[in-house]
KOLDRENRO-624629 format. One record per residue: residue in three letters; x, y, z of N, C-alpha, C in turn. Coordinates in steps of 0.1 Angstrom, whole numbers, padded with zeros to 4 digits, always signed. Layout:
! residues N
ALAXYZXYZXYZ
...
***
This chain:
! residues 327
MET+0085-0084+0072+0079-0095+0078+0067-0100+0070
LYS+0066-0113+0068+0055-0119+0060+0044-0122+0070
THR+0032-0116+0066+0021-0116+0076+0008-0120+0068
LEU+0001-0129+0074-0012-0134+0069-0023-0128+0078
VAL-0034-0123+0071-0045-0118+0078-0058-0125+0073
THR-0065-0131+0082-0078-0136+0078-0089-0126+0081
GLY-0100-0127+0075-0111-0117+0077-0107-0103+0072
SER-0099-0102+0062-0093-0089+0057-0104-0081+0051
SER-0115-0086+0047-0126-0078+0041-0135-0073+0051
GLY-0133-0076+0064-0142-0071+0075-0137-0058+0080
PHE-0144-0053+0090-0141-0040+0096-0127-0040+0103
ILE-0125-0049+0113-0112-0049+0120-0101-0053+0110
GLY-0103-0064+0103-0093-0070+0094-0089-0060+0083
GLY-0098-0052+0078-0094-0042+0068-0086-0031+0073
HIS-0089-0026+0085-0080-0016+0092-0067-0022+0095
LEU-0066-0034+0099-0054-0041+0103-0045-0042+0091
VAL-0050-0046+0080-0042-0047+0067-0036-0034+0064
ARG-0043-0024+0064-0037-0010+0061-0026-0006+0071
TYR-0028-0009+0083-0018-0005+0093-0005-0013+0091
LEU-0007-0026+0088+0005-0035+0086+0012-0030+0073
LEU+0005-0026+0063+0012-0021+0051+0020-0009+0054
GLU+0014+0000+0062+0021+0012+0066+0034+0009+0073
ARG+0034-0002+0081+0046-0006+0088+0056-0014+0080
GLY+0053-0016+0067+0062-0023+0059+0061-0038+0058
HIS+0050-0043+0064+0048-0058+0063+0045-0062+0049
ALA+0049-0074+0045+0044-0080+0032+0032-0088+0036
VAL+0020-0083+0032+0007-0088+0037+0001-0097+0027
SER-0003-0109+0032-0012-0118+0024-0025-0119+0031
CYS-0036-0120+0023-0049-0121+0028-0056-0134+0023
LEU-0061-0142+0033-0068-0154+0029-0082-0150+0024
VAL-0085-0154+0012-0098-0151+0006-0105-0164+0001
ARG-0118-0164+0000-0125-0175-0005-0122-0177-0019
PRO-0122-0190-0024-0120-0192-0038-0130-0184-0047
ALA-0125-0179-0058-0133-0171-0067-0138-0158-0061
SER-0133-0154-0050-0138-0142-0043-0128-0131-0046
GLU-0133-0119-0048-0124-0107-0050-0129-0096-0042
PRO-0126-0096-0029-0131-0086-0019-0129-0071-0024
ARG-0139-0063-0024-0138-0049-0028-0129-0042-0018
ALA-0129-0047-0005-0121-0040+0005-0106-0040+0002
LEU-0102-0050-0006-0087-0051-0009-0083-0044-0022
ALA-0093-0038-0028-0090-0031-0041-0080-0020-0039
GLY-0069-0020-0047-0059-0010-0047-0048-0012-0036
LEU-0049-0022-0028-0040-0025-0018-0029-0035-0023
ASP-0017-0032-0019-0005-0040-0023-0004-0053-0014
VAL-0014-0062-0016-0014-0074-0008-0015-0086-0017
THR-0011-0098-0012-0012-0110-0019-0024-0117-0015
ARG-0033-0121-0025-0045-0128-0022-0043-0143-0023
LEU-0045-0150-0012-0043-0164-0011-0057-0171-0010
SER-0060-0179-0020-0073-0186-0021-0073-0197-0011
GLY-0083-0198-0002-0084-0209+0007-0097-0209+0015
SER-0099-0219+0022-0111-0221+0030-0108-0226+0044
TYR-0115-0221+0054-0113-0226+0067-0115-0241+0069
PHE-0122-0247+0059-0126-0261+0059-0118-0270+0050
ASP-0107-0264+0044-0098-0272+0035-0084-0271+0041
LEU-0080-0281+0048-0067-0280+0055-0055-0279+0045
ASP-0056-0285+0033-0045-0283+0024-0044-0268+0020
SER-0055-0261+0017-0054-0247+0014-0049-0239+0025
LEU-0052-0243+0038-0048-0235+0049-0033-0238+0052
ARG-0028-0250+0050-0014-0253+0051-0006-0244+0041
ARG-0011-0244+0029-0003-0236+0019-0003-0221+0023
ALA-0015-0216+0028-0016-0202+0032-0007-0198+0043
VAL-0005-0207+0054+0002-0203+0066+0017-0206+0065
GLU+0021-0214+0055+0035-0218+0054+0044-0206+0051
GLY+0054-0205+0059+0064-0194+0058+0060-0181+0063
MET+0049-0180+0069+0045-0167+0075+0051-0164+0088
ASP+0055-0152+0091+0060-0148+0104+0049-0145+0114
TYR+0039-0138+0110+0028-0135+0118+0015-0139+0112
ILE+0005-0143+0120-0008-0146+0115-0018-0140+0124
PHE-0027-0131+0118-0037-0125+0126-0050-0131+0121
HIS-0057-0138+0131-0070-0144+0127-0081-0135+0131
ALA-0086-0127+0122-0097-0118+0124-0110-0123+0118
GLY-0109-0134+0110-0121-0139+0104-0131-0145+0113
ALA-0144-0141+0112-0154-0146+0121-0168-0143+0115
VAL-0177-0151+0119-0191-0148+0116-0197-0140+0128
LEU-0201-0128+0126-0207-0119+0136-0222-0121+0139
SER-0229-0125+0128-0243-0127+0129-0247-0138+0120
ALA-0254-0148+0126-0258-0160+0118-0273-0163+0122
ALA-0279-0171+0113-0293-0175+0116-0295-0185+0127
ASP-0284-0193+0130-0285-0203+0140-0272-0206+0146
TRP-0271-0215+0156-0259-0219+0162-0249-0225+0152
SER-0253-0233+0143-0244-0240+0134-0236-0230+0126
GLY-0243-0219+0122-0236-0208+0115-0224-0202+0122
TYR-0226-0200+0135-0215-0195+0144-0205-0206+0146
PHE-0209-0218+0149-0199-0228+0153-0190-0232+0141
LYS-0196-0233+0129-0188-0238+0118-0176-0229+0116
THR-0178-0216+0114-0167-0207+0111-0159-0203+0124
ASN-0166-0199+0134-0158-0193+0146-0151-0204+0154
VAL-0156-0216+0155-0150-0226+0163-0142-0236+0154
GLN-0149-0243+0145-0143-0252+0137-0132-0246+0128
GLY-0136-0234+0122-0126-0228+0113-0114-0223+0120
THR-0115-0218+0132-0104-0214+0140-0095-0226+0144
THR-0101-0237+0148-0094-0249+0151-0086-0254+0139
ASN-0092-0253+0127-0085-0258+0115-0073-0250+0112
ILE-0074-0237+0113-0062-0228+0109-0051-0230+0119
LEU-0055-0232+0132-0045-0235+0142-0038-0248+0139
GLU-0045-0258+0135-0039-0271+0132-0030-0270+0120
ALA-0034-0262+0110-0026-0260+0098-0013-0253+0102
CYS-0013-0244+0111-0001-0237+0115+0008-0247+0123
ALA+0002-0255+0131+0010-0265+0139+0017-0275+0129
GLN+0010-0278+0118+0016-0288+0109+0026-0282+0099
ALA+0023-0269+0094+0030-0264+0083+0039-0252+0086
ASN+0039-0247+0098+0047-0235+0101+0053-0236+0115
PRO+0064-0244+0116+0070-0245+0129+0078-0233+0133
GLY+0081-0224+0124+0089-0212+0127+0080-0200+0129
LEU+0067-0202+0131+0058-0190+0132+0062-0182+0145
LYS+0062-0169+0143+0066-0160+0154+0054-0157+0163
ARG+0042-0155+0157+0030-0153+0165+0017-0155+0158
PHE+0008-0161+0165-0006-0163+0160-0014-0154+0170
VAL-0020-0144+0164-0029-0135+0172-0043-0138+0169
TYR-0050-0143+0179-0064-0146+0178-0073-0134+0183
ILE-0081-0128+0174-0089-0117+0178-0102-0122+0182
SER-0104-0122+0195-0116-0127+0202-0126-0115+0204
SER-0133-0115+0216-0142-0105+0219-0146-0105+0233
ILE-0150-0094+0239-0155-0093+0252-0168-0102+0253
SER-0174-0105+0242-0186-0114+0242-0183-0128+0247
ALA-0170-0132+0245-0166-0145+0249-0166-0147+0264
VAL-0165-0136+0271-0166-0136+0286-0180-0134+0291
GLY-0187-0125+0284-0200-0121+0289-0200-0108+0296
PRO-0212-0103+0300-0213-0090+0306-0207-0090+0320
ALA-0203-0078+0324-0198-0076+0338-0208-0078+0348
LEU-0205-0086+0358-0215-0089+0369-0214-0078+0379
ASP-0225-0073+0384-0226-0062+0394-0218-0050+0390
LYS-0218-0048+0376-0212-0036+0371-0197-0035+0374
LYS-0191-0046+0377-0176-0047+0380-0169-0050+0368
PRO-0160-0041+0363-0152-0044+0350-0146-0057+0350
LEU-0147-0064+0339-0141-0077+0337-0126-0077+0337
ARG-0119-0087+0342-0105-0089+0341-0102-0102+0333
GLU-0090-0103+0328-0087-0115+0320-0089-0128+0327
GLY-0087-0129+0340-0089-0141+0347-0103-0145+0352
ASP-0113-0136+0349-0126-0139+0353-0132-0151+0345
ASP-0142-0158+0351-0148-0169+0344-0156-0164+0333
CYS-0157-0172+0322-0164-0168+0310-0179-0173+0311
ARG-0188-0164+0310-0202-0166+0310-0209-0159+0298
PRO-0206-0164+0286-0212-0157+0274-0227-0158+0274
VAL-0234-0148+0269-0248-0148+0269-0255-0148+0255
SER-0246-0148+0245-0251-0149+0231-0245-0161+0224
LEU-0251-0165+0213-0245-0175+0205-0232-0171+0200
TYR-0231-0159+0195-0218-0154+0191-0207-0155+0202
GLY-0211-0150+0214-0202-0151+0225-0198-0165+0228
LYS-0207-0174+0228-0204-0188+0231-0194-0194+0221
SER-0196-0190+0208-0187-0195+0198-0173-0189+0200
LYS-0172-0177+0203-0159-0171+0206-0152-0177+0218
HIS-0160-0180+0228-0154-0186+0240-0149-0200+0236
LEU-0156-0208+0228-0151-0221+0224-0139-0220+0215
ALA-0139-0209+0207-0127-0207+0199-0115-0203+0207
GLU-0117-0195+0218-0106-0193+0227-0101-0205+0233
GLN-0110-0214+0237-0106-0227+0243-0098-0235+0233
ALA-0102-0235+0220-0094-0241+0210-0080-0236+0209
ALA-0079-0222+0210-0066-0216+0209-0057-0220+0221
THR-0063-0220+0233-0055-0223+0244-0050-0238+0244
GLY-0058-0246+0237-0053-0260+0235-0041-0261+0226
PHE-0037-0251+0219-0025-0251+0211-0014-0243+0217
PHE-0016-0238+0229-0005-0230+0236+0008-0237+0236
GLY+0008-0250+0238+0021-0258+0239+0027-0260+0225
ARG+0020-0257+0214+0025-0260+0201+0027-0247+0193
LEU+0021-0236+0196+0022-0224+0189+0023-0212+0198
PRO+0030-0202+0193+0031-0189+0201+0019-0180+0199
ILE+0009-0182+0207-0004-0176+0205-0007-0165+0216
VAL-0014-0155+0211-0019-0145+0221-0034-0143+0217
ILE-0042-0141+0227-0056-0138+0225-0059-0124+0229
VAL-0066-0117+0220-0069-0103+0223-0084-0101+0223
ARG-0090-0095+0233-0104-0094+0235-0108-0079+0234
PRO-0112-0074+0223-0117-0060+0223-0132-0059+0228
PRO-0136-0048+0233-0150-0046+0236-0157-0041+0224
ASN-0166-0031+0225-0173-0025+0214-0162-0016+0206
VAL-0160-0020+0194-0149-0013+0186-0156-0003+0177
LEU-0152+0010+0178-0157+0021+0169-0147+0025+0159
GLY-0152+0028+0147-0143+0033+0136-0151+0033+0123
SER-0145+0039+0113-0151+0041+0100-0153+0027+0094
GLY-0164+0024+0088-0167+0011+0082-0174+0001+0091
GLN-0176+0005+0104-0182-0005+0113-0197-0005+0109
LYS-0202-0017+0106-0215-0019+0100-0226-0014+0108
GLU-0227-0018+0121-0238-0014+0130-0238+0002+0132
LEU-0226+0007+0133-0224+0022+0134-0229+0029+0122
LEU-0226+0023+0110-0231+0029+0098-0246+0029+0097
ALA-0252+0018+0101-0267+0017+0101-0273+0028+0110
VAL-0267+0030+0122-0271+0040+0132-0270+0054+0126
MET-0258+0057+0119-0256+0070+0113-0265+0073+0102
ASN-0269+0063+0094-0279+0065+0084-0292+0068+0089
LEU-0296+0063+0101-0308+0066+0108-0307+0081+0113
LEU-0296+0084+0119-0294+0098+0124-0295+0108+0113
ARG-0289+0105+0101-0290+0114+0090-0304+0117+0086
ARG-0313+0108+0089-0328+0110+0086-0335+0116+0099
ARG-0326+0119+0109-0331+0125+0121-0339+0116+0130
ILE-0336+0103+0128-0342+0092+0136-0331+0087+0146
VAL-0334+0088+0159-0325+0084+0169-0329+0072+0177
PRO-0323+0060+0175-0327+0049+0182-0321+0049+0196
LEU-0330+0049+0207-0325+0051+0220-0320+0037+0225
ILE-0307+0035+0224-0301+0022+0227-0296+0022+0242
GLY-0298+0012+0249-0292+0011+0263-0299+0021+0272
ARG-0292+0024+0283-0297+0033+0293-0288+0045+0294
PRO-0291+0055+0302-0283+0067+0303-0270+0064+0311
GLU-0269+0053+0318-0257+0049+0326-0246+0045+0317
LYS-0234+0045+0322-0222+0041+0315-0221+0026+0315
GLN-0225+0020+0303-0227+0006+0302-0216-0001+0294
THR-0207+0006+0287-0198-0001+0278-0184+0004+0278
SER-0175-0005+0277-0161-0001+0273-0161+0001+0258
ILE-0152+0009+0253-0150+0010+0239-0135+0010+0235
CYS-0133+0008+0222-0119+0009+0217-0120+0014+0203
PHE-0114+0025+0199-0113+0029+0185-0104+0019+0178
VAL-0108+0017+0165-0101+0006+0157-0087+0010+0155
GLN-0084+0023+0154-0069+0027+0153-0061+0022+0164
ASP-0066+0023+0177-0059+0018+0188-0059+0003+0188
LEU-0070-0004+0185-0070-0018+0185-0059-0024+0176
VAL-0058-0019+0164-0048-0025+0154-0034-0023+0159
ARG-0032-0011+0166-0018-0009+0172-0016-0020+0183
ALA-0026-0023+0191-0024-0033+0201-0022-0047+0196
LEU-0029-0050+0185-0027-0063+0179-0013-0065+0174
VAL-0007-0055+0168+0006-0056+0163+0016-0056+0174
LEU+0014-0049+0185+0022-0049+0197+0023-0063+0203
THR+0011-0070+0204+0011-0083+0210+0018-0093+0201
ALA+0018-0090+0188+0026-0099+0178+0041-0097+0180
GLU+0045-0085+0183+0059-0082+0182+0066-0084+0196
ASP+0058-0084+0207+0064-0084+0220+0064-0099+0225
GLU+0076-0104+0228+0077-0118+0233+0069-0121+0246
ARG+0067-0110+0254+0060-0112+0267+0045-0115+0265
ALA+0040-0113+0253+0026-0116+0251+0023-0130+0248
ILE+0033-0138+0245+0030-0152+0242+0023-0160+0253
GLY+0012-0167+0250+0004-0174+0259-0005-0166+0268
LYS-0006-0153+0265-0015-0144+0273-0028-0141+0266
THR-0037-0136+0274-0050-0130+0269-0051-0116+0274
TYR-0055-0107+0265-0055-0093+0269-0069-0086+0265
PHE-0075-0079+0274-0085-0069+0270-0078-0057+0264
VAL-0084-0051+0254-0079-0038+0248-0090-0028+0248
ALA-0089-0017+0256-0100-0008+0257-0095+0005+0263
ALA-0103+0016+0261-0100+0029+0267-0102+0027+0282
LYS-0096+0036+0290-0098+0035+0305-0112+0039+0308
GLU-0118+0049+0301-0131+0054+0304-0142+0045+0299
PHE-0154+0046+0306-0166+0039+0302-0176+0049+0297
TYR-0185+0044+0288-0194+0053+0281-0208+0047+0281
SER-0218+0056+0280-0232+0051+0278-0234+0052+0263
TRP-0244+0043+0259-0247+0044+0244-0253+0058+0241
ARG-0260+0064+0251-0266+0077+0248-0254+0087+0246
GLU-0243+0086+0253-0232+0095+0251-0227+0094+0237
ILE-0225+0082+0233-0220+0080+0219-0230+0085+0209
LEU-0243+0083+0210-0253+0089+0201-0252+0104+0202
ASP-0252+0110+0213-0252+0124+0215-0239+0130+0208
GLN-0228+0124+0209-0216+0129+0203-0217+0128+0188
LEU-0223+0117+0183-0225+0116+0168-0234+0127+0163
LEU-0245+0130+0171-0254+0140+0167-0247+0154+0167
ARG-0239+0157+0176-0231+0169+0176-0222+0171+0164
GLU-0215+0160+0161-0206+0161+0150-0213+0161+0137
MET-0225+0155+0136-0233+0156+0124-0242+0169+0123
ASP-0241+0177+0134-0248+0189+0135-0263+0187+0133
LEU-0269+0178+0140-0283+0175+0140-0289+0179+0153
LYS-0299+0187+0153-0305+0192+0165-0319+0188+0167
PHE-0327+0187+0157-0341+0184+0158-0343+0170+0153
VAL-0346+0161+0162-0346+0146+0158-0358+0139+0165
LEU-0361+0128+0159-0372+0119+0164-0366+0108+0172
LYS-0369+0107+0185-0363+0096+0193-0372+0084+0193
ILE-0366+0072+0190-0373+0060+0190-0371+0052+0203
PRO-0381+0050+0211-0379+0044+0224-0376+0029+0223
HIS-0372+0023+0234-0368+0009+0234-0379+0000+0230
LEU-0391+0002+0234-0402-0008+0231-0405-0007+0216
LEU-0404+0004+0209-0406+0005+0195-0394-0001+0188
MET-0382+0000+0193-0371-0006+0187-0372-0021+0187
LEU-0378-0027+0198-0381-0041+0199-0390-0046+0188
SER-0400-0037+0185-0410-0041+0174-0403-0041+0161
VAL-0394-0031+0158-0386-0031+0146-0377-0044+0145
ALA-0371-0048+0156-0363-0060+0156-0371-0072+0153
PHE-0383-0072+0158-0392-0084+0156-0395-0085+0141
VAL-0398-0075+0134-0400-0075+0120-0387-0079+0113
ALA-0376-0074+0117-0363-0078+0110-0361-0093+0112
GLU-0364-0099+0123-0362-0113+0126-0372-0121+0117
ALA-0384-0116+0115-0393-0123+0107-0389-0124+0093
ILE-0384-0112+0088-0378-0112+0074-0366-0121+0073
SER-0358-0122+0083-0346-0131+0083-0350-0145+0082
ARG-0361-0149+0088-0366-0163+0087-0370-0167+0073
LEU-0376-0157+0066-0381-0159+0053-0369-0159+0043
THR-0359-0151+0045-0349-0149+0035-0336-0158+0038
GLY-0335-0162+0051-0323-0169+0054-0311-0160+0058
ASN-0313-0147+0056-0302-0138+0059-0303-0134+0074
ALA-0291-0130+0080-0291-0126+0094-0298-0112+0095
PRO-0306-0110+0105-0313-0097+0106-0303-0086+0110
LEU-0306-0074+0106-0297-0062+0109-0297-0060+0124
VAL-0308-0062+0131-0309-0060+0146-0318-0071+0151
ARG-0314-0076+0163-0322-0086+0170-0327-0081+0183
ARG-0338-0086+0187-0344-0082+0200-0334-0086+0212
SER-0327-0097+0210-0317-0101+0220-0306-0091+0221
ASP-0302-0085+0210-0291-0075+0210-0296-0062+0217
LEU-0308-0058+0215-0313-0046+0221-0315-0048+0236
ARG-0320-0060+0240-0321-0063+0254-0308-0064+0261
SER-0298-0069+0254-0285-0071+0259-0278-0057+0262
ALA-0280-0048+0252-0275-0034+0253-0281-0027+0265
ARG-0294-0030+0267-0301-0023+0278-0299-0029+0292
ASP-0298-0042+0292-0297-0049+0305-0283-0052+0310
ASN-0273-0053+0301-0260-0057+0305-0250-0046+0305
TYR-0239-0048+0312-0228-0038+0313-0216-0045+0307
TRP-0212-0040+0295-0200-0046+0288-0188-0038+0292
LEU-0183-0040+0304-0172-0032+0310-0160-0041+0312
CYS-0148-0036+0308-0136-0044+0310-0125-0035+0315
ASP-0116-0041+0323-0104-0034+0328-0092-0038+0319
ALA-0087-0029+0311-0076-0033+0302-0062-0029+0308
GLY-0062-0030+0321-0049-0026+0328-0038-0036+0325
LEU-0041-0048+0322-0030-0058+0321-0021-0055+0309
ILE-0027-0052+0298-0018-0049+0286-0011-0036+0288
ARG-0016-0026+0296-0009-0014+0299+0003-0018+0308
GLU+0001-0026+0318+0011-0029+0328+0022-0038+0322
GLU+0018-0048+0314+0028-0058+0309+0035-0053+0296
LEU+0028-0047+0287+0034-0043+0274+0035-0028+0272
GLY+0030-0020+0282+0031-0006+0281+0022+0001+0270
PHE+0011-0006+0267+0002-0001+0257-0007+0010+0262
ARG-0009+0020+0254-0018+0031+0258-0026+0035+0246
THR-0039+0037+0248-0048+0041+0237-0045+0056+0234
GLU-0046+0060+0222-0042+0073+0218-0054+0082+0213
VAL-0064+0075+0208-0075+0083+0202-0085+0088+0212
GLU-0086+0101+0213-0095+0108+0222-0109+0106+0217
PHE-0119+0105+0227-0132+0101+0223-0138+0111+0213
GLY-0138+0124+0216-0144+0134+0207-0138+0133+0193
GLN-0124+0132+0192-0117+0132+0180-0120+0119+0172
GLY-0122+0108+0179-0125+0095+0173-0138+0096+0166
ILE-0149+0101+0173-0162+0102+0167-0161+0112+0155
ARG-0154+0123+0157-0152+0133+0146-0147+0127+0134
ASP-0137+0118+0135-0131+0111+0124-0141+0102+0117
ILE-0149+0095+0125-0159+0086+0119-0169+0093+0111
VAL-0174+0105+0116-0184+0112+0109-0178+0118+0097
ARG-0166+0123+0097-0159+0129+0086-0158+0118+0074
GLN-0154+0106+0078-0153+0096+0068-0166+0092+0063
PHE-0176+0092+0071-0190+0089+0067-0195+0099+0056
LYS-0192+0111+0059-0196+0122+0049-0188+0120+0036
VAL-0176+0117+0037-0168+0115+0025-0173+0104+0016
LEU-0176+0092+0023-0182+0081+0015-0195+0084+0009
ARG-0204+0092+0016-0217+0096+0011-0215+0105-0002
SER-0205+0114-0001-0203+0123-0012-0198+0115-0024
LEU-0190+0105-0022-0185+0097-0033-0196+0089-0040
ARG-0206+0085-0033-0217+0077-0039-0227+0085-0046
ARG-0226+0098-0045-0236+0107-0052-0233+0108-0067
***
């Protein structure tokens, strides 16, 4: 099968490319002109030069593809225009290119986010039919991109997948936390309560390919997550256990807000997105990112396979391997 992946140099996109190659797909990756992503080094993929804002290059990229996975997105930007341009306009453009240049497309899988819906109200897990009330600029852009995708439902075989917090090796925010933990600094994120659904990236990429291959997924939207809910403290505690760290300095919420304030000030001077925002910290503390992924289990028979402890163990092991290679 000929498969195109956007966002292949990112966390989810990179794992997806490797999984597709394992399954025997002929994988092409849309990359920016003159770009040579290190994430693709050594992989048997075809690099297609293109831009989300050049319809000619998009038409050439999507032509003849059986499957297209749109994982490309801006996760953190300095302002609304940064989110809107790539996440909304870029998504609309690639959908239009598919409609014009690939009438035989088997599936377009749009990788959205729980952020497009917003946090769970009254701690009640979200379902696919719930109203969308995004609370962040990123979430609003993903919601608008979902609306763009649904506008093409009559022209293209589309499925929308909404992962919650995705854990796995290479996840940027998780790497930042682990580098702090390595220095025995523990940022106390969120509350002790179970505030989030999670999905390990290995399970997510399996779900993405399943929705591409199963005809029943066309025109549907699915959450993909483990059945269990977790607190951020549980995740941190499991990381500490696997890293064998016992004596640590815990940084409370108010001090973390001060760190984020400084990061935002530096961002305004440099034009780069801050590593952490006060809004992100408040969102993790005040909101419940819970979803019920029963629909994909009921309709497509999907089951997550990665057990929580083993998933964290694999992340820590890979973290240690990468650190040893850099020495």
